[in-house]
C-alpha positions in Angstrom: -41.4 6.5 25.1 -39.0 3.8 24.0 -39.9 0.3 24.7 -37.3 -2.4 25.3 -37.8 -3.9 21.9 -37.4 -0.5 20.2 -34.2 0.1 21.9 -32.8 -3.3 21.0 -33.8 -2.8 17.3 -32.2 0.6 17.2 -29.0 -0.6 18.8 -28.8 -3.6 16.5 -29.4 -1.4 13.4 -26.7 1.0 14.6 -24.2 -1.9 15.2 -24.9 -3.3 11.7 -24.4 0.1 10.0 -21.1 0.6 11.9 -19.9 -2.8 11.0 -20.5 -2.3 7.3 -19.1 1.2 7.2 -15.9 0.2 8.9 -15.3 -2.7 6.5 -15.9 -0.5 3.5 -13.6 2.2 4.8 -10.4 0.3 3.9 -11.5 0.1 0.3 -11.2 3.9 -0.1 -7.6 4.1 1.2 -5.0 4.7 -1.4 -1.8 2.6 -1.6 1.5 4.3 -0.8 2.9 6.7 -3.4 6.5 7.4 -4.3 6.8 11.1 -5.1 10.4 10.8 -6.0 12.9 7.9 -6.0 16.5 7.1 -5.6 18.7 5.0 -8.0 19.9 2.3 -5.7 19.4 0.5 -2.3 22.1 -1.1 -0.3 19.8 -3.4 1.7 18.6 -6.8 0.5 15.2 -6.7 -1.2 12.3 -8.8 0.3 9.5 -7.5 -1.9 9.1 -5.4 -5.0 6.0 -3.6 -6.5 5.7 -1.5 -9.6 4.0 1.8 -9.1 2.2 3.2 -12.2 1.2 6.8 -12.4 -2.3 7.5 -11.2 -4.4 10.3 -9.8 -2.5 12.0 -6.9 0.6 9.9 -7.7 2.2 10.9 -11.0 5.5 9.0 -10.8 6.4 5.7 -12.4 8.7 4.0 -9.8 9.3 0.8 -7.9 8.4 0.4 -4.3 10.9 -2.0 -2.6 10.5 -3.5 0.8 13.8 -4.5 2.3 14.5 -7.4 4.7 14.6 -4.9 7.6 11.0 -3.8 6.7 11.9 -0.4 5.3 10.1 0.9 2.2 12.3 2.5 -0.5 11.3 4.2 -3.7 13.5 3.5 -6.8 13.2 5.3 -10.1 11.9 3.2 -12.9 14.9 4.1 -15.1 17.4 2.5 -12.7 19.6 0.2 -14.8 20.5 -2.2 -12.0 16.8 -2.8 -11.3 16.0 -3.3 -15.0 18.8 -5.9 -15.2 17.5 -7.8 -12.1 14.0 -7.8 -13.6 15.3 -9.0 -17.0 17.2 -11.9 -15.5 14.2 -12.7 -13.3 16.1 -12.4 -10.0 12.9 -11.1 -8.5 9.4 -10.0 -9.7 7.7 -6.7 -9.3 3.9 -7.2 -9.8 2.1 -4.0 -10.9 -0.4 -4.0 -8.1 0.4 -2.3 -4.8 -2.1 -3.3 -2.1 -2.1 -1.4 1.2 -2.9 -4.7 3.0 0.5 -6.1 1.9 2.5 -3.7 4.1 2.3 -3.4 7.9 3.9 0.0 8.1 2.9 2.6 5.6 3.8 5.9 6.9 5.5 8.4 4.6 8.3 8.7 7.1 9.3 5.1 6.4 9.6 5.7 2.7 12.9 7.0 1.2 
């Protein structure tokens, strides 16, 4: 039969395991992926990230977050974007972290 101490140890162990497994779960989530992209956006750009081809995401593109919070995919060969990057009007770091975006549903990506 379970003693009071055994029950407490079991529950404490279970809580610790659940805590660590929940914190490690976010590390296995992949960042958003642009499967195709447009050439232009009409909205002002708040943030820009460069997407490099990787497993499950074979397109080189730029992921833009507009001031309204919408995510848009732009093809990497877009001349207007290349000009803005060359004149350093904004920067597009090569790392896309899921934690940077609040809304990451594929429906929100164009």
